[in-house]
MDTraj code that builds the backbone (N, CA, C; nanometers):
import mdtraj as md
import numpy as np

residues = "MET ILE THR VAL THR VAL LYS THR ASN VAL ASP ALA ILE MET GLY GLN VAL SER ARG ASP LEU GLN ARG GLN ILE PRO PHE ALA THR ALA LYS ALA LEU THR GLN THR ALA LYS ASP ALA GLN LYS ALA VAL ALA THR ARG ILE ASN THR VAL PHE ASP LYS PRO THR PRO PHE THR GLN LYS ALA VAL GLY ILE THR PRO ALA ASN LYS ALA THR LEU THR SER ARG VAL PHE LEU LYS ASP ILE GLN ALA ALA TYR LEU GLY LEU GLN ILE THR GLY GLY THR ARG THR PRO LYS LYS ARG ALA ILE VAL VAL PRO ALA GLN ALA LEU ARG LEU ASN GLN TYR GLY ASN ILE PRO LYS GLY LYS VAL LYS ALA LEU LEU SER ARG SER ASP THR PHE SER GLY ARG ILE ASN GLY VAL PRO GLY ILE TRP GLN THR THR LYS ARG GLY LYS LEU LYS LEU LEU VAL LEU TYR LYS PRO GLN ALA THR TYR LYS LYS ARG PHE PRO PHE TYR GLU ILE ALA LYS ARG GLU ILE ALA ARG THR ILE VAL PRO ASN LEU GLN ARG ALA ASP ARG LYS SER ARG SER ARG ARG ARG GLY ALA CYS GLY GLN PHE GLY CYS GLU ALA ARG".split()
xyz = np.array([
    [1.7170, -5.3934, -1.7460],
    [1.7390, -5.2509, -1.7228],
    [1.6046, -5.1812, -1.7013],
    [1.5960, -5.0965, -1.6018],
    [1.4749, -5.0200, -1.5727],
    [1.4891, -4.8844, -1.6398],
    [1.4019, -4.8558, -1.7374],
    [1.4238, -4.7424, -1.8271],
    [1.2988, -4.6585, -1.8463],
    [1.3190, -4.5263, -1.8612],
    [1.2150, -4.4352, -1.9080],
    [1.2698, -4.3677, -2.0328],
    [1.1920, -4.3711, -2.1403],
    [1.2344, -4.3113, -2.2668],
    [1.1901, -4.1661, -2.2733],
    [1.2806, -4.0794, -2.3179],
    [1.2499, -3.9372, -2.3331],
    [1.2293, -3.9077, -2.4812],
    [1.1057, -3.8797, -2.5190],
    [1.0740, -3.8435, -2.6559],
    [0.9777, -3.7262, -2.6505],
    [0.9544, -3.6658, -2.7650],
    [0.8541, -3.5593, -2.7686],
    [0.7938, -3.5519, -2.9074],
    [0.6708, -3.5096, -2.9132],
    [0.6052, -3.4852, -3.0407],
    [0.6435, -3.3445, -3.0845],
    [0.7480, -3.3377, -3.1650],
    [0.8020, -3.2074, -3.2038],
    [0.6967, -3.1220, -3.2731],
    [0.6156, -3.1805, -3.3619],
    [0.5158, -3.1033, -3.4357],
    [0.4184, -3.0328, -3.3422],
    [0.3905, -3.0952, -3.2274],
    [0.2905, -3.0396, -3.1361],
    [0.3389, -2.9143, -3.0658],
    [0.4698, -2.8907, -3.0635],
    [0.5201, -2.7739, -2.9904],
    [0.5947, -2.6762, -3.0801],
    [0.5851, -2.6941, -3.2123],
    [0.6576, -2.6059, -3.3019],
    [0.6120, -2.4610, -3.2915],
    [0.4868, -2.4392, -3.2506],
    [0.4401, -2.3023, -3.2369],
    [0.5058, -2.2285, -3.1230],
    [0.5782, -2.3019, -3.0380],
    [0.6403, -2.2410, -2.9204],
    [0.7879, -2.2087, -2.9424],
    [0.8409, -2.2395, -3.0606],
    [0.9816, -2.2134, -3.0873],
    [0.9950, -2.1384, -3.2198],
    [1.1111, -2.0795, -3.2421],
    [1.1313, -1.9947, -3.3589],
    [1.1531, -2.0757, -3.4859],
    [1.1445, -2.0100, -3.5994],
    [1.1697, -2.0775, -3.7269],
    [1.3165, -2.1192, -3.7390],
    [1.4037, -2.0417, -3.6756],
    [1.5457, -2.0798, -3.6729],
    [1.5609, -2.2200, -3.6149],
    [1.4951, -2.2417, -3.5016],
    [1.5056, -2.3714, -3.4367],
    [1.4412, -2.4799, -3.5217],
    [1.3294, -2.4464, -3.5869],
    [1.2626, -2.5449, -3.6712],
    [1.3552, -2.5954, -3.7818],
    [1.4406, -2.5070, -3.8327],
    [1.5345, -2.5499, -3.9374],
    [1.6432, -2.6405, -3.8800],
    [1.6658, -2.6292, -3.7482],
    [1.7709, -2.7091, -3.6848],
    [1.7131, -2.8225, -3.6008],
    [1.5904, -2.8612, -3.6286],
    [1.5197, -2.9552, -3.5429],
    [1.6029, -3.0753, -3.4982],
    [1.6667, -3.1506, -3.5859],
    [1.7382, -3.2704, -3.5381],
    [1.8438, -3.2392, -3.4328],
    [1.9292, -3.1397, -3.4593],
    [2.0369, -3.1086, -3.3654],
    [1.9831, -3.0480, -3.2364],
    [1.8965, -2.9484, -3.2488],
    [1.8453, -2.8792, -3.1305],
    [1.7587, -2.9717, -3.0453],
    [1.6773, -3.0527, -3.1112],
    [1.5917, -3.1443, -3.0363],
    [1.6760, -3.2477, -2.9613],
    [1.7818, -3.2971, -3.0255],
    [1.8691, -3.3941, -2.9594],
    [1.9306, -3.3340, -2.8333],
    [1.9756, -3.2093, -2.8423],
    [2.0333, -3.1438, -2.7247],
    [1.9290, -3.1253, -2.6153],
    [1.8081, -3.0847, -2.6544],
    [1.7029, -3.0631, -2.5561],
    [1.6614, -3.1938, -2.4894],
    [1.6528, -3.3005, -2.5675],
    [1.6160, -3.4300, -2.5116],
    [1.7231, -3.4814, -2.4158],
    [1.8491, -3.4590, -2.4499],
    [1.9576, -3.5011, -2.3626],
    [1.9551, -3.4234, -2.2314],
    [1.9324, -3.2926, -2.2408],
    [1.9241, -3.2115, -2.1190],
    [1.8049, -3.2533, -2.0340],
    [1.6953, -3.2883, -2.0989],
    [1.5769, -3.3334, -2.0251],
    [1.6059, -3.4632, -1.9505],
    [1.6789, -3.5538, -2.0164],
    [1.7183, -3.6783, -1.9495],
    [1.8062, -3.6479, -1.8283],
    [1.8960, -3.5510, -1.8408],
    [1.9824, -3.5129, -1.7288],
    [1.8998, -3.4550, -1.6143],
    [1.7978, -3.3761, -1.6484],
    [1.7104, -3.3197, -1.5453],
    [1.6386, -3.4305, -1.4697],
    [1.5883, -3.5294, -1.5443],
    [1.5197, -3.6422, -1.4807],
    [1.6166, -3.7244, -1.3970],
    [1.7378, -3.7417, -1.4481],
    [1.8409, -3.8155, -1.3739],
    [1.8667, -3.7497, -1.2383],
    [1.8790, -3.6187, -1.2376],
    [1.9043, -3.5461, -1.1133],
    [1.7865, -3.5588, -1.0169],
    [1.6644, -3.5519, -1.0703],
    [1.5454, -3.5613, -0.9844],
    [1.5360, -3.6994, -0.9196],
    [1.5635, -3.8036, -0.9966],
    [1.5576, -3.9394, -0.9416],
    [1.6680, -3.9601, -0.8384],
    [1.7894, -3.9129, -0.8693],
    [1.9015, -3.9284, -0.7761],
    [1.8740, -3.8558, -0.6446],
    [1.8106, -3.7401, -0.6529],
    [1.7755, -3.6653, -0.5318],
    [1.6767, -3.7439, -0.4467],
    [1.5790, -3.8085, -0.5128],
    [1.4798, -3.8858, -0.4392],
    [1.5425, -4.0091, -0.3734],
    [1.6431, -4.0663, -0.4349],
    [1.7115, -4.1806, -0.3738],
    [1.7630, -4.1429, -0.2354],
    [1.8148, -4.0223, -0.2238],
    [1.8716, -3.9783, -0.0964],
    [1.7666, -3.9509, 0.0104],
    [1.6411, -3.9351, -0.0306],
    [1.5355, -3.9118, 0.0682],
    [1.4548, -4.0386, 0.0979],
    [1.4419, -4.1267, -0.0002],
    [1.3644, -4.2495, 0.0188],
    [1.4407, -4.3507, 0.1034],
    [1.5717, -4.3626, 0.0770],
    [1.6513, -4.4652, 0.1440],
    [1.7348, -4.4043, 0.2560],
    [1.7452, -4.4789, 0.3642],
    [1.8222, -4.4342, 0.4797],
    [1.9707, -4.4640, 0.4571],
    [2.0503, -4.3594, 0.4474],
    [2.1939, -4.3716, 0.4281],
    [2.2298, -4.4592, 0.3072],
    [2.1832, -4.4236, 0.1875],
    [2.2194, -4.5040, 0.0700],
    [2.3695, -4.4985, 0.0456],
    [2.4257, -4.6085, -0.0014],
    [2.5690, -4.6133, -0.0292],
    [2.6005, -4.5261, -0.1506],
    [2.7253, -4.4828, -0.1662],
    [2.7630, -4.4078, -0.2865],
    [2.7300, -4.4842, -0.4141],
    [2.7412, -4.6170, -0.4101],
    [2.7099, -4.6986, -0.5271],
    [2.5620, -4.6862, -0.5637],
    [2.4751, -4.6880, -0.4629],
    [2.3316, -4.6714, -0.4869],
    [2.3004, -4.5296, -0.5336],
    [2.3702, -4.4315, -0.4797],
    [2.3484, -4.2925, -0.5189],
    [2.3830, -4.2695, -0.6656],
    [2.4688, -4.3540, -0.7198],
    [2.5087, -4.3416, -0.8607],
    [2.4328, -4.4394, -0.9507],
    [2.3138, -4.4783, -0.9070],
    [2.2379, -4.5808, -0.9796],
    [2.1782, -4.5310, -1.1110],
    [2.1574, -4.3998, -1.1228],
    [2.0824, -4.3469, -1.2371],
    [2.1773, -4.3065, -1.3497],
    [2.1516, -4.3602, -1.4680],
    [2.2301, -4.3247, -1.5855],
    [2.1410, -4.2695, -1.6947],
    [2.2037, -4.2135, -1.7990],
    [2.1266, -4.1663, -1.9140],
    [2.1943, -4.2107, -2.0427],
    [2.1146, -4.2210, -2.1475],
    [2.1652, -4.2393, -2.2832],
    [2.1326, -4.1115, -2.3590],
    [2.2328, -4.0364, -2.4069],
    [2.2049, -3.9110, -2.4769],
    [2.1322, -3.9353, -2.6093],
    [2.0582, -3.8354, -2.6515],
    [1.9942, -3.8404, -2.7828],
    [2.0940, -3.7956, -2.8891],
    [2.0698, -3.8340, -3.0132],
    [2.1459, -3.7817, -3.1260],
    [2.0497, -3.7495, -3.2398],
    [2.1017, -3.6907, -3.3468],
    [2.0155, -3.6462, -3.4563],
    [1.9436, -3.7616, -3.5235],
    [2.0020, -3.8795, -3.5172],
    [1.9413, -3.9954, -3.5837],
    [1.8283, -4.0554, -3.5000],
    [1.8505, -4.0658, -3.3689],
    [1.7516, -4.1339, -3.2844],
    [1.6453, -4.0396, -3.2297],
    [1.6850, -3.9147, -3.1994],
    [1.5955, -3.8190, -3.1340],
    [1.5253, -3.8825, -3.0139],
    [1.6011, -3.9603, -2.9404],
    [1.5497, -4.0274, -2.8210],
    [1.6610, -4.0352, -2.7173],
    [1.6305, -3.9963, -2.5959],
    [1.7248, -4.0187, -2.4860],
    [1.6547, -4.1051, -2.3819],
    [1.7340, -4.1600, -2.2904],
    [1.6775, -4.2516, -2.1910],
    [1.7330, -4.2222, -2.0523],
    [1.6500, -4.2439, -1.9549],
    [1.6904, -4.2380, -1.8140],
    [1.6718, -4.3786, -1.7599],
    [1.7743, -4.4324, -1.6949],
    [1.7638, -4.5721, -1.6517],
    [1.8399, -4.5957, -1.5220],
    [1.8059, -4.7061, -1.4583],
    [1.8836, -4.7544, -1.3449],
    [1.9833, -4.8560, -1.3983],
    [2.1079, -4.8413, -1.3603],
    [2.2113, -4.9331, -1.4068],
    [2.1811, -5.0744, -1.3588],
    [2.2235, -5.1719, -1.4394],
    [2.1792, -5.3102, -1.4195],
    [2.2027, -5.3634, -1.2785],
    [2.3216, -5.3404, -1.2223],
    [2.3517, -5.3978, -1.0912],
    [2.2610, -5.3367, -0.9842],
    [2.2473, -5.2034, -0.9875],
    [2.1611, -5.1381, -0.8894],
    [2.0135, -5.1725, -0.9120],
    [1.9753, -5.1862, -1.0384],
    [1.8359, -5.2200, -1.0697],
    [1.7982, -5.3560, -1.0133],
    [1.8971, -5.4445, -1.0006],
    [1.8697, -5.5792, -0.9500],
    [1.8166, -5.5762, -0.8071],
    [1.8636, -5.4798, -0.7263],
    [1.8139, -5.4748, -0.5880],
    [1.7183, -5.3585, -0.5629],
    [1.7109, -5.2633, -0.6558],
    [1.6156, -5.1537, -0.6389],
    [1.4816, -5.1829, -0.7059],
    [1.4793, -5.2812, -0.7935],
    [1.3580, -5.3090, -0.8694],
    [1.2354, -5.3325, -0.7831],
    [1.2495, -5.4143, -0.6784],
    [1.1354, -5.4428, -0.5912],
    [1.0961, -5.3226, -0.5055],
    [1.1879, -5.2277, -0.4888],
    [1.1529, -5.1046, -0.4181],
    [1.0640, -5.0171, -0.5071],
    [1.0707, -5.0396, -0.6382],
    [0.9903, -4.9640, -0.7339],
    [0.8540, -5.0281, -0.7539],
    [0.8531, -5.1591, -0.7686],
    [0.7287, -5.2293, -0.8017],
    [0.6613, -5.2940, -0.6819],
    [0.7376, -5.3182, -0.5759],
    [0.6873, -5.3994, -0.4663],
    [0.6919, -5.5460, -0.5062],
    [0.6850, -5.6348, -0.4078],
    [0.6859, -5.7769, -0.4391],
    [0.7706, -5.8567, -0.3420],
    [0.7954, -5.9807, -0.3789],
    [0.8659, -6.0736, -0.2913],
    [0.9981, -6.1170, -0.3544],
    [1.1025, -6.1137, -0.2731],
    [1.2343, -6.1599, -0.3191],
    [1.2640, -6.2946, -0.2559],
    [1.3071, -6.3865, -0.3392],
    [1.3488, -6.5179, -0.2902],
    [1.5006, -6.5264, -0.2982],
    [1.5633, -6.6077, -0.2145],
    [1.7101, -6.6126, -0.2115],
    [1.7690, -6.6797, -0.3349],
    [1.8894, -6.6334, -0.3726],
    [1.9616, -6.6977, -0.4813],
    [2.0179, -6.8319, -0.4347],
    [2.0487, -6.8388, -0.3054],
    [2.1015, -6.9633, -0.2501],
    [1.9996, -7.0224, -0.1533],
    [2.0408, -7.0514, -0.0325],
    [1.9520, -7.1204, 0.0619],
    [1.8580, -7.0268, 0.1359],
    [1.9065, -6.9059, 0.1667],
    [1.8239, -6.8147, 0.2464],
    [1.8717, -6.6714, 0.2277],
    [1.7855, -6.5780, 0.2653],
    [1.8216, -6.4367, 0.2693],
    [1.8745, -6.4072, 0.4090],
    [1.9896, -6.3424, 0.4158],
    [2.0481, -6.3123, 0.5468],
    [2.0045, -6.1726, 0.5911],
    [1.9540, -6.1662, 0.7138],
    [1.9043, -6.0409, 0.7704],
    [1.9768, -6.0177, 0.9032],
    [2.0303, -5.8994, 0.9261],
    [2.1017, -5.8767, 1.0526],
    [2.0081, -5.8757, 1.1721],
    [2.0516, -5.9374, 1.2793],
    [1.9805, -5.9289, 1.4068],
    [2.0308, -5.8060, 1.4821],
    [1.9647, -5.7728, 1.5906],
    [2.0004, -5.6513, 1.6643],
    [2.1419, -5.6555, 1.7196],
    [2.1927, -5.7733, 1.7468],
    [2.3248, -5.7842, 1.8086],
    [2.4393, -5.7653, 1.7105],
    [2.4104, -5.7669, 1.5807],
    [2.5180, -5.7576, 1.4811],
    [2.5535, -5.6127, 1.4533],
    [2.6817, -5.5826, 1.4544],
    [2.7270, -5.4470, 1.4227],
    [2.7256, -5.4271, 1.2717],
    [2.6606, -5.3210, 1.2262],
    [2.6481, -5.2932, 1.0834],
    [2.7482, -5.1861, 1.0414],
    [2.7613, -5.1679, 0.9080],
    [2.8514, -5.0634, 0.8598],
    [2.7811, -4.9275, 0.8647],
    [2.8477, -4.8253, 0.8161],
    [2.7948, -4.6886, 0.8266],
    [2.6668, -4.6671, 0.7471],
    [2.6362, -4.7582, 0.6542],
    [2.5158, -4.7462, 0.5728],
    [2.4022, -4.8355, 0.6229],
    [2.4229, -4.8994, 0.7386],
    [2.3192, -4.9837, 0.7953],
    [2.3084, -5.1211, 0.7325],
    [2.4155, -5.1653, 0.6656],
    [2.4153, -5.2955, 0.6000],
    [2.5144, -5.3911, 0.6665],
    [2.4959, -5.5200, 0.6400],
    [2.5954, -5.6176, 0.6847],
    [2.7229, -5.5942, 0.6032],
    [2.8372, -5.5738, 0.6677],
    [2.9610, -5.5502, 0.5935],
    [2.9934, -5.6655, 0.4984],
    [3.0544, -5.6315, 0.3873],
    [3.0911, -5.7327, 0.2883],
    [3.1870, -5.8344, 0.3511],
    [3.1573, -5.9616, 0.3317],
    [3.2414, -6.0685, 0.3847],
    [3.2161, -6.1009, 0.5301],
    [3.1208, -6.0285, 0.5933],
    [3.0971, -6.0464, 0.7371],
    [3.0406, -6.1840, 0.7686],
    [2.9456, -6.2319, 0.6879],
    [2.8834, -6.3621, 0.7151],
    [2.9879, -6.4726, 0.7098],
    [3.0716, -6.4690, 0.6081],
    [3.1771, -6.5696, 0.5952],
    [3.2733, -6.5633, 0.7134],
    [3.3060, -6.4403, 0.7557],
    [3.3962, -6.4229, 0.8697],
    [3.3338, -6.4766, 0.9984],
    [3.2032, -6.4547, 1.0149],
    [3.1364, -6.5051, 1.1349],
    [3.1400, -6.6570, 1.1404],
    [3.1148, -6.7196, 1.0260],
    [3.1090, -6.8657, 1.0228],
    [3.2460, -6.9305, 1.0416],
    [3.3509, -6.8524, 1.0283],
    [3.4856, -6.9077, 1.0466],
    [3.5322, -6.8988, 1.1926],
    [3.4539, -6.8339, 1.2760],
    [3.4925, -6.8172, 1.4154],
    [3.4555, -6.9410, 1.4974],
    [3.5264, -6.9609, 1.6053],
    [3.5026, -7.0784, 1.6911],
    [3.3830, -7.0611, 1.7841],
    [3.3417, -6.9356, 1.8066],
    [3.2308, -6.9125, 1.9003],
    [3.0972, -6.8914, 1.8295],
    [3.0905, -6.9146, 1.6986],
    [2.9658, -6.8993, 1.6246],
    [2.9345, -7.0265, 1.5468],
    [2.8067, -7.0415, 1.5131],
    [2.7665, -7.1569, 1.4323],
    [2.6366, -7.1235, 1.3591],
    [2.6103, -7.1958, 1.2522],
    [2.4880, -7.1809, 1.1753],
    [2.3919, -7.2919, 1.2159],
    [2.2713, -7.2558, 1.2578],
    [2.1762, -7.3578, 1.3000],
    [2.0419, -7.2993, 1.3362],
    [1.9534, -7.3844, 1.3853],
    [1.8193, -7.3442, 1.4229],
    [1.8019, -7.3647, 1.5739],
    [1.7704, -7.2568, 1.6442],
    [1.7486, -7.2630, 1.7883],
    [1.6059, -7.2183, 1.8170],
    [1.5303, -7.3056, 1.8852],
    [1.3898, -7.2756, 1.9159],
    [1.3118, -7.2351, 1.7900],
    [1.3435, -7.3021, 1.6802],
    [1.2729, -7.2758, 1.5550],
    [1.3226, -7.1558, 1.4776],
    [1.4260, -7.0877, 1.5264],
    [1.4779, -6.9672, 1.4598],
    [1.6099, -7.0007, 1.3918],
    [1.6146, -6.9991, 1.2564],
    [1.7381, -7.0305, 1.1861],
    [1.8272, -6.9071, 1.1708],
    [1.9574, -6.9290, 1.1833],
    [2.0479, -6.8168, 1.1651],
    [2.1884, -6.8490, 1.2109],
    [2.2679, -6.7450, 1.2276],
    [2.4033, -6.7590, 1.2805],
    [2.3996, -6.7148, 1.4264],
    [2.4421, -6.8043, 1.5121],
    [2.4362, -6.7814, 1.6566],
    [2.5761, -6.7739, 1.7147],
    [2.5874, -6.6962, 1.8201],
    [2.7139, -6.6838, 1.8911],
    [2.6977, -6.7362, 2.0335],
    [2.7956, -6.8127, 2.0779],
    [2.7985, -6.8588, 2.2166],
    [2.8811, -6.7591, 2.2971],
    [2.8191, -6.6911, 2.3918],
    [2.8894, -6.5896, 2.4693],
    [2.9792, -6.6560, 2.5749],
    [3.0607, -6.5749, 2.6398],
    [3.1522, -6.6263, 2.7419],
    [3.0753, -6.6848, 2.8596],
    [2.9537, -6.6412, 2.8806],
    [2.8712, -6.6932, 2.9892],
    [2.7911, -6.8161, 2.9468],
    [2.8137, -6.8598, 2.8221],
    [2.7453, -6.9797, 2.7748],
    [2.6071, -6.9566, 2.7190],
    [2.5689, -6.8310, 2.7037],
    [2.4385, -6.8009, 2.6459],
    [2.4504, -6.7908, 2.4935],
    [2.3343, -6.7974, 2.4257],
    [2.3322, -6.7880, 2.2804],
    [2.2783, -6.6517, 2.2367],
    [2.3447, -6.5944, 2.1395],
    [2.3042, -6.4630, 2.0887],
    [2.2882, -6.4722, 1.9369],
    [2.1723, -6.4302, 1.8864],
    [2.1461, -6.4334, 1.7417],
    [2.2144, -6.3151, 1.6741],
    [2.2973, -6.3443, 1.5748],
    [2.3678, -6.2400, 1.5008],
    [2.3053, -6.2155, 1.3635],
    [2.2730, -6.3242, 1.2951],
    [2.2161, -6.3146, 1.1604],
    [2.0965, -6.4089, 1.1509],
    [1.9881, -6.3573, 1.0965],
    [1.8666, -6.4370, 1.0806],
    [1.8552, -6.4853, 0.9363],
    [1.8190, -6.6111, 0.9176],
    [1.7927, -6.6648, 0.7845],
    [1.6435, -6.6544, 0.7545],
    [1.6096, -6.5961, 0.6387],
    [1.4699, -6.5867, 0.5987],
    [1.4499, -6.6518, 0.4619],
    [1.3360, -6.7216, 0.4429],
    [1.3118, -6.7870, 0.3143],
    [1.2754, -6.6884, 0.2043],
    [1.2296, -6.5699, 0.2418],
    [1.1923, -6.4680, 0.1434],
    [1.1811, -6.3330, 0.2131],
    [1.1780, -6.2275, 0.1328],
    [1.1608, -6.0921, 0.1866],
    [1.0566, -6.0205, 0.1023],
    [0.9631, -5.9532, 0.1685],
    [0.8560, -5.8825, 0.0996],
    [0.8807, -5.7322, 0.1060],
    [0.8627, -5.6666, -0.0087],
    [0.8884, -5.5228, -0.0179],
    [0.7618, -5.4489, -0.0610],
    [0.7402, -5.3331, -0.0018],
    [0.6331, -5.2438, -0.0452],
    [0.6909, -5.1444, -0.1466],
    [0.6063, -5.1001, -0.2357],
    [0.6489, -4.9998, -0.3334],
    [0.6753, -4.8681, -0.2611],
    [0.7982, -4.8197, -0.2702],
    [0.8288, -4.6928, -0.2023],
    [0.9216, -4.6020, -0.2810],
    [0.9718, -4.6481, -0.3941],
    [1.0628, -4.5667, -0.4749],
    [0.9968, -4.5430, -0.6112],
    [0.9266, -4.4301, -0.6305],
    [0.8497, -4.4059, -0.7536],
    [0.9373, -4.3593, -0.8701],
    [1.0259, -4.4455, -0.9145],
    [1.1200, -4.4100, -1.0206],
    [1.0488, -4.3591, -1.1458],
    [0.9537, -4.4360, -1.1950],
    [0.8859, -4.3990, -1.3187],
    [0.8103, -4.2671, -1.3035],
    [0.7405, -4.2516, -1.1934],
    [0.6618, -4.1299, -1.1714],
    [0.7504, -4.0061, -1.1652],
    [0.8635, -4.0174, -1.0937],
    [0.9553, -3.9030, -1.0809],
    [1.0118, -3.8660, -1.2178],
    [1.0603, -3.9665, -1.2906],
    [1.1229, -3.9405, -1.4208],
    [1.0230, -3.8807, -1.5188],
    [0.9035, -3.9385, -1.5271],
    [0.8042, -3.8892, -1.6227],
    [0.7575, -3.7482, -1.5872],
    [0.7413, -3.7216, -1.4590],
    [0.6984, -3.5879, -1.4165],
    [0.8042, -3.4836, -1.4516],
    [0.9313, -3.5174, -1.4283],
    [1.0385, -3.4220, -1.4585],
    [1.0525, -3.4016, -1.6089],
    [1.0337, -3.5073, -1.6855],
    [1.0390, -3.4952, -1.8317],
    [0.9288, -3.4016, -1.8803],
    [0.8079, -3.4224, -1.8314],
    [0.6955, -3.3375, -1.8723],
    [0.7186, -3.1924, -1.8316],
    [0.7842, -3.1719, -1.7181],
    [0.8065, -3.0359, -1.6675],
    [0.9134, -2.9605, -1.7447],
    [1.0142, -3.0323, -1.7949],
    [1.1321, -2.9637, -1.8503],
    [1.1470, -2.9693, -2.0018],
    [1.0733, -3.0573, -2.0711],
    [1.0990, -3.0747, -2.2133],
    [1.0752, -2.9470, -2.2944],
    [0.9615, -2.8795, -2.2737],
    [0.9348, -2.7580, -2.3501],
    [1.0313, -2.6457, -2.3121],
    [1.0555, -2.6184, -2.1816],
    [1.1566, -2.5171, -2.1482],
    [1.2944, -2.5467, -2.2082],
    [1.3320, -2.6738, -2.2140],
    [1.4618, -2.7075, -2.2727],
    [1.4645, -2.6800, -2.4221],
    [1.3542, -2.7066, -2.4909],
    [1.3464, -2.6731, -2.6330],
    [1.3478, -2.5219, -2.6530],
    [1.2776, -2.4501, -2.5682],
    [1.2769, -2.3039, -2.5790],
    [1.4153, -2.2461, -2.5511],
    [1.4856, -2.3078, -2.4561],
    [1.6218, -2.2623, -2.4258],
    [1.7136, -2.2854, -2.5460],
    [1.6967, -2.4003, -2.6110],
    [1.7757, -2.4270, -2.7323],
    [1.7414, -2.3267, -2.8406],
    [1.6166, -2.2873, -2.8457],
    [1.5703, -2.1865, -2.9420],
    [1.6407, -2.0533, -2.9174],
    [1.6400, -2.0082, -2.7919],
    [1.7030, -1.8797, -2.7593],
    [1.8523, -1.8830, -2.7862],
    [1.9163, -1.9939, -2.7522],
    [2.0600, -2.0066, -2.7745],
    [2.0916, -2.0026, -2.9231],
    [2.0072, -2.0675, -3.0022],
    [2.0285, -2.0687, -3.1468],
    [2.0215, -1.9277, -3.2034],
    [1.9201, -1.8514, -3.1617],
    [1.9056, -1.7156, -3.2133],
    [2.0172, -1.6250, -3.1631],
    [2.0596, -1.6442, -3.0388],
    [2.1665, -1.5622, -2.9819],
    [2.2971, -1.5857, -3.0552],
    [2.3268, -1.7103, -3.0851],
    [2.4509, -1.7408, -3.1557],
    [2.4512, -1.6824, -3.2959],
    [2.3347, -1.6869, -3.3607],
    [2.3286, -1.6318, -3.4954],
    [2.3522, -1.4812, -3.4947],
    [2.2964, -1.4132, -3.3942],
    [2.3179, -1.2679, -3.3854],
    [2.4612, -1.2374, -3.3448],
    [2.5121, -1.3103, -3.2452],
    [2.6427, -1.2788, -3.1906],
    [2.7578, -1.3169, -3.2803],
    [2.7363, -1.4086, -3.3736],
    [2.8458, -1.4549, -3.4574],
    [2.8683, -1.3655, -3.5777],
    [2.7820, -1.2685, -3.6020],
    [2.7946, -1.1817, -3.7189],
    [2.8580, -1.0480, -3.6792],
    [2.9563, -1.0073, -3.7567],
    [3.0238, -0.8816, -3.7308],
    [3.0131, -0.7886, -3.8504],
    [3.0961, -0.6868, -3.8526],
    [3.0894, -0.5846, -3.9570],
    [3.1175, -0.6409, -4.0955],
    [3.2082, -0.7402, -4.1029],
    [3.2523, -0.7875, -4.2332],
    [3.2025, -0.9286, -4.2664],
    [3.1117, -0.9801, -4.1855],
    [3.0591, -1.1113, -4.2191],
    [3.0198, -1.1887, -4.0955],
    [2.9882, -1.3157, -4.1165],
    [2.9447, -1.4022, -4.0069],
    [3.0351, -1.5236, -3.9949],
    [3.0520, -1.5675, -3.8726],
    [3.1326, -1.6852, -3.8467],
    [3.0417, -1.8014, -3.8088],
    [3.0617, -1.9137, -3.8719],
    [2.9838, -2.0323, -3.8373],
    [3.0518, -2.1014, -3.7223],
    [2.9772, -2.1324, -3.6170],
    [3.0359, -2.2007, -3.5012],
    [2.9317, -2.2831, -3.4324],
])
top = md.Topology()
chain = top.add_chain()
for i, resn in enumerate(residues, 1):
    res = top.add_residue(resn, chain, resSeq=i)
    for name in ("N", "CA", "C"):
        top.add_atom(name, md.element.get_by_symbol(name[0]), res)
traj = md.Trajectory(xyz[None], top)
């Protein structure tokens, strides 16, 4: 799991919040940390839509959070395991090797889906056709199609590995958003706490809520 932990040194910012909030530190801090994680989640999800060309809905939902509670006083922003498996190298850069024999890469002649990817089950479907075959032509391995004119057309290229450059700054985005929002979120919890205390009291007493 690719994770950024949201924590704060509460003592260092106590001068910025009221004494009311200081008495409620565990509860108020947990809420503020959870909101901060949500802010970071939104910032990372927004960047996914700008870094990647036509990301699938599944990729757009890659970012999750773990809420804070009074016991842990820690929340987390993370990429879900399945999405992290293919987004990880976009974050760190590096080389991917195939799980099986080769990495399949679409050639120009192959029709892709609306997200620019090889449709699910497409490779298997191609290999079941009578006009296609898997092999190496002129040193180029892949899935080839024999056209009606007897020519060969490359549909899918086999590669032994794929190299990725770092282009998705997950950690940087999350940490920057956490630093930007943690104190305002604590201050907001402070104001809400004081507002509720004032608003819950009437002529004949106060209501706890």
